[in-house]
C-alpha positions, 0 to 999 in steps of 0.5 A, a space after each residue: 440834930 440831937 439823939 433821943 436816949 431813954 435813960 430809964 430803959 438803961 437803967 432798966 437793963 442795968 438793974 435787970 443785969 445786976 439783979 440777975 447776975 449780981 454785977 454790972 453788965 461790963 463785968 460780965 463774963 461771955 457765958 454770962 453775956 450769952 445767958 443775959 442776951 437769952 433772957 432779955 430775948 425770953 423777956 421780950 417774947 413774953 411781953 411782946 408775943 409774936 415779935 421776936 426782937 432778938 434772936 437766941 445767942 445759941 441760934 446766931 452761933 449756928 447760923 455763923 458756924 454753918 456759914 462762910 464769907 467772902 467780902 473784900 473792901 477796896 479803896 483806890 483809884 482807877 487806872 483805866 476808863 470803865 468799859 461797859 459791855 452786854 451779857 447775851 441776855 442783855 445784863 450790863 457789866 462794867 470792867 475797870 482795874 483799881 490800884 491801891 497804893 501802901 507807904 512802909 518804912 523799910 529797915 533802912 528807914 526809907 519810904 516804900 510804896 507798894 501798889 496792888 492792883 484789882 480788877 473790879 467787875 460790876 453788873 446791871 444799874 451799877 454797872 452802868 453808873 460807873 461807866 457814866 460817872 467813873 474816868 480814869 483816875 477816879 477815887 473809889 470805895 468798892 465792896 464785894 467778893 473776891 472771885 477767881 477766874 480762870 480760862 485758856 487764852 488764844 495760845 492755849 495757856 491757862 490763865 488765872 486773875 483775881 476779880 473784885 464782883 463789887 456789890 457796893 460802890 461809892 464815888 470819892 472824887 470831888 467835882 474838882 478831882 474828876 475834871 483833873 483826872 479826865 484832863 489827865 487821861 485825855 493827855 495819855 495815848 498810849 496804854 503802856 502807862 498801867 501796869 498789870 
């Protein structure tokens, strides 16, 4: 598949920057680049009334400075089979754990592995799909906010855990990997193989 490039638009934009600022686009300072973006937005608004193809840089800065952001991406392997349950309102919720492993050399040059476990929750249709297609050992890519859950257990002790509320999930395991993971999971009958 080929991609169409409109070289006349590129050269027009290049000429616009050179005529307005006297230099190539890559030579602009941040302030000049901001002014250039605003000037191009004004030109677009003037040529295409009603179509706001580009927000002004000031508006973008205001939007960013007045917001906050919480998103984590985790790529790893399921440590246990997904568990599907339903809220009292009937919303499907799927919970499972995902392990990531980081390999580094220590000061002596020995390869060290550090495994980090993440608790994951999926909601709605994603929860049902995850429960249907994932199994222990499945390779997944998850993205979503990291939330702090606090509760009191049966013994009255305060408990805390971090949970990824996955808003996006991608299944990375091939069919052969899924079959191998399912066979391996079927061999394990105890839960003491998963470290939490």
